[in-house]
C-alpha positions in Angstrom: 105.4 70.3 90.0 105.4 73.4 91.8 108.5 75.6 92.6 110.0 75.1 96.2 109.4 77.8 98.6 112.8 77.0 100.4 115.7 74.8 99.8 117.9 73.6 102.4 118.2 70.5 104.8 116.9 68.9 107.8 119.8 67.9 110.5 120.3 66.7 114.0 123.4 65.0 115.3 125.4 63.9 112.5 122.4 63.5 110.2 121.9 66.0 107.4 119.0 65.5 104.9 118.8 67.9 101.9 115.3 68.9 101.3 113.0 71.3 99.6 109.7 72.7 101.1 106.5 73.0 98.7 103.2 74.7 99.8 100.9 72.0 101.1 97.8 74.4 100.9 96.6 76.6 98.2 94.2 79.2 99.2 91.2 79.1 97.0 89.2 82.1 97.8 87.7 84.1 94.7 89.1 87.5 94.6 88.1 90.4 93.0 89.6 93.8 91.6 88.1 97.3 91.9 87.3 98.9 88.4 86.0 102.2 87.3 82.5 101.7 86.3 83.0 104.2 83.2 85.7 102.5 81.4 86.4 99.1 83.3 90.0 100.2 84.0 91.6 99.2 87.4 91.5 101.4 90.2 95.0 102.5 91.4 95.8 102.6 95.0 98.0 105.8 96.0 100.2 106.6 99.1 98.6 109.9 100.5 99.8 112.1 103.3 97.1 112.3 106.1 98.2 115.6 106.9 98.1 117.5 103.6 96.3 114.9 101.2 99.2 115.1 98.8 100.5 111.8 97.2 103.7 110.7 98.5 106.4 109.1 96.2 107.8 105.9 97.5 111.3 107.3 97.9 109.9 109.5 100.5 108.1 106.7 102.7 109.8 105.6 105.8 108.7 102.9 108.2 107.9 103.8 111.7 106.8 102.0 115.1 104.2 103.4 117.2 105.7 103.4 120.7 102.9 105.4 122.2 99.8 106.8 120.8 100.8 109.3 118.2 104.6 108.8 118.9 106.6 106.8 116.2 110.3 105.8 116.0 111.6 105.8 112.6 113.9 103.0 111.2 115.8 102.8 108.0 116.0 99.5 105.7 119.5 99.2 106.5 118.8 98.9 110.2 116.1 96.5 109.8 118.1 94.3 107.5 121.0 94.2 110.3 118.5 92.8 112.8 117.3 90.2 110.3 117.7 86.6 111.7 120.9 85.1 110.4 120.2 83.2 107.3 120.5 79.4 107.4 119.8 76.5 105.1 119.5 74.1 107.9 116.3 73.3 110.0 118.2 72.0 113.2 115.8 69.7 114.8 116.4 70.5 118.5 113.9 68.3 120.2 111.3 65.5 119.5 107.9 65.2 121.0 104.6 63.5 120.7 102.8 65.3 117.9 99.5 65.0 120.0 101.1 67.1 122.5 101.1 70.3 120.1 98.0 72.4 120.7 96.2 72.6 117.3 95.9 76.5 117.6 99.8 76.8 117.3 99.8 75.5 113.7 100.2 78.1 111.0 101.4 77.0 107.4 102.0 73.5 106.3 104.5 72.4 103.8 105.3 69.2 101.9 108.9 68.1 102.5 110.6 66.8 99.3 113.9 65.1 99.5 116.9 67.0 97.7 118.9 65.9 94.6 120.2 62.4 95.3 118.9 62.7 98.9 116.0 60.1 98.8 117.9 57.3 101.1 118.6 59.6 104.2 115.3 61.4 103.7 113.5 58.0 103.8 115.8 56.8 106.9 114.6 59.9 108.7 110.9 59.5 107.7 111.1 55.9 108.9 112.6 56.5 112.0 110.4 59.3 112.8 107.3 57.1 112.0 108.6 54.2 114.3 109.3 56.5 117.1 105.9 58.2 117.0 107.5 61.4 117.5 107.8 65.0 115.6 110.8 67.1 115.3 110.7 70.7 116.8 113.3 73.0 114.8 113.7 76.4 113.5 113.4 77.6 110.1 114.5 81.1 108.5 112.6 81.8 105.3 111.9 85.1 103.8 114.0 86.9 106.3 111.8 85.8 109.2 112.5 83.4 111.9 109.8 80.6 112.5 109.4 77.9 115.1 108.5 74.7 113.1 107.6 70.9 113.6 108.4 68.1 111.3 106.6 64.8 111.3 105.8 61.7 108.8 102.9 62.1 106.6 101.9 59.6 103.8 105.1 58.3 102.2 107.2 61.3 103.2 107.4 64.3 105.6 105.6 67.4 106.1 106.7 70.8 108.0 104.4 73.2 109.8 105.7 76.4 111.0 104.2 77.1 114.6 103.0 80.4 116.4 105.0 81.2 119.4 103.4 80.7 122.9 103.2 84.6 123.4 101.6 85.3 120.2 98.4 83.6 121.3 95.6 85.4 123.0 94.5 84.0 126.5 90.7 83.0 126.8 91.0 84.9 130.0 91.4 88.2 128.0 87.8 87.6 127.0 85.1 88.5 129.4 82.6 85.9 127.9 84.7 83.0 129.2 86.7 84.6 131.8 84.1 84.2 134.4 82.4 80.8 134.8 78.7 80.7 133.8 75.9 78.8 135.3 76.3 75.0 135.3 74.3 73.4 132.2 71.6 71.1 132.9 72.6 67.6 133.0 69.5 66.5 130.8 70.3 69.1 128.3 73.9 67.8 128.2 72.5 64.3 127.7 70.5 65.3 124.7 73.4 67.0 122.9 75.4 63.9 123.6 73.0 61.8 121.8 72.9 64.2 118.8 76.7 64.1 118.7 76.7 60.3 118.7 74.1 60.1 116.1 76.3 62.2 113.7 79.8 60.8 114.3 81.5 59.3 111.3 85.2 58.8 110.3 86.9 62.0 109.2 87.1 62.3 105.5 88.1 65.8 104.3 87.2 65.0 100.7 83.6 65.1 101.8 83.5 68.7 102.6 83.6 71.5 99.9 83.6 75.2 99.9 80.0 75.3 98.8 80.0 79.3 98.4 83.0 79.4 96.5 81.4 76.9 93.9 78.2 78.6 93.7 80.0 81.9 93.2 82.3 80.7 90.5 79.4 79.1 89.0 77.7 82.5 88.8 80.6 84.2 87.4 81.0 81.6 84.7 77.2 82.0 83.7 77.8 85.8 83.7 80.9 85.5 81.5 79.1 83.4 79.0 76.0 85.5 78.9 77.3 89.0 78.8 81.1 88.7 78.5 83.5 90.9 80.5 84.7 94.2 80.0 88.4 94.2 78.8 91.0 96.4 80.2 92.8 98.9 77.8 95.6 97.2 76.2 98.3 98.9 78.6 96.4 98.1 81.7 96.1 94.2 80.9 98.5 92.2 83.0 101.2 90.4 81.1 100.0 87.0 81.7 96.6 87.9 80.0 98.3 89.7 77.1 100.2 86.8 76.3 97.1 84.5 76.1 95.1 87.0 74.1 96.4 85.8 70.3 94.0 83.1 68.6 91.3 83.5 71.2 87.7 84.1 70.2 85.6 86.8 71.8 83.8 84.2 73.9 86.9 82.6 75.1 88.3 86.1 75.7 85.4 87.1 78.0 85.9 83.9 80.0 90.0 84.4 80.0 89.4 88.0 81.4 87.2 86.9 84.1 88.3 87.3 87.9 91.1 85.0 88.7 88.7 82.2 89.9 87.1 82.0 86.5 90.1 81.7 84.5 90.3 78.0 85.3 91.3 78.5 88.8 94.9 78.8 88.0 97.5 78.3 90.7 97.7 80.6 93.5 101.4 81.4 93.3 101.4 82.4 89.7 98.4 84.6 89.9 100.0 86.4 93.0 103.1 86.8 91.2 101.6 88.9 88.4 100.0 91.0 91.1 103.3 91.5 92.9 104.7 92.8 89.8 101.9 95.3 89.2 103.7 98.3 90.9 106.5 98.3 88.5 104.3 97.7 85.8 102.1 100.6 87.0 105.3 102.9 87.1 106.3 102.0 83.6 102.7 102.8 82.2 102.7 106.2 84.1 106.2 106.8 82.1 104.6 105.7 78.6 101.5 108.0 79.4 103.8 111.0 79.9 105.8 110.3 76.8 104.4 111.5 73.7 103.8 108.8 70.9 104.4 109.0 67.3 101.3 108.8 65.0 102.7 105.6 63.5 103.2 103.9 67.0 99.5 104.9 67.8 98.3 103.2 64.6 100.0 99.9 65.6 97.5 97.1 65.8 96.9 96.2 69.5 98.0 92.6 69.0 101.3 93.7 67.5 101.8 96.1 70.6 101.1 93.3 73.1 103.4 90.7 71.5 106.3 93.3 71.6 105.6 94.6 74.9 104.8 91.6 76.8 107.4 90.9 79.5 109.1 87.4 79.8 107.6 85.1 82.1 
């Protein structure tokens, strides 16, 4: 089971239900990395000053907000932290509304709501009450140091929570000239013809019927390429930790498949793959230090497998 992204409780009035939030959607896009065509090594991104073209160390990078074109006000991390929304482990359901009254354009990210430890009974009570009322609860959630408007409603055998965009975040259609001014009135016969085509193709919505055909064709192509030609391996010090741990006891053909882009590696869960990528800046810094530090000849002759085993960081 996936790790919860947030742990807290749902509450209103005298009710308080311990819950955990788990991601309900896992993006499946095929993602690529940039490599150097000469040696297959990963391309690094650097922070470069636009004025002198020099690389800027991270400790000299500050945040700035553009007040007017070309005019910025600088802020420190401490100042931003002081303005963070007050951390809370409770989603207070302030109002209850008809779910159909919420414009779908407001929905952002959806999570499965799971009962906390020894909280199944109050959780089921809240879910049953919401289902019987036909209502959804509107509340506020603080997660990742950001405040979110959210809605909680019954789904299947439990509950789901969706974060919502605030109304002032939406772009009005009136801001687009294509629809701001009414166009010519459609011909009634053309409207009737379109209505007939709609009726002919009307079915019950079953999301399982629809697939990302582009992703499926792309993955099939990458798998064929990996089997036929293999994949260029990164230098040992460039390989991500997850791949280093899986390298032993794998044949050359298997190694080519494992070292294909993330989508080819069995379509692993998005959270774990992204976790490895998030650690790459720290790993990159450590590699730069190792590159500048002279190595003893004995270490240089150490087999690659031994180096990986000793240097692999813990999960």
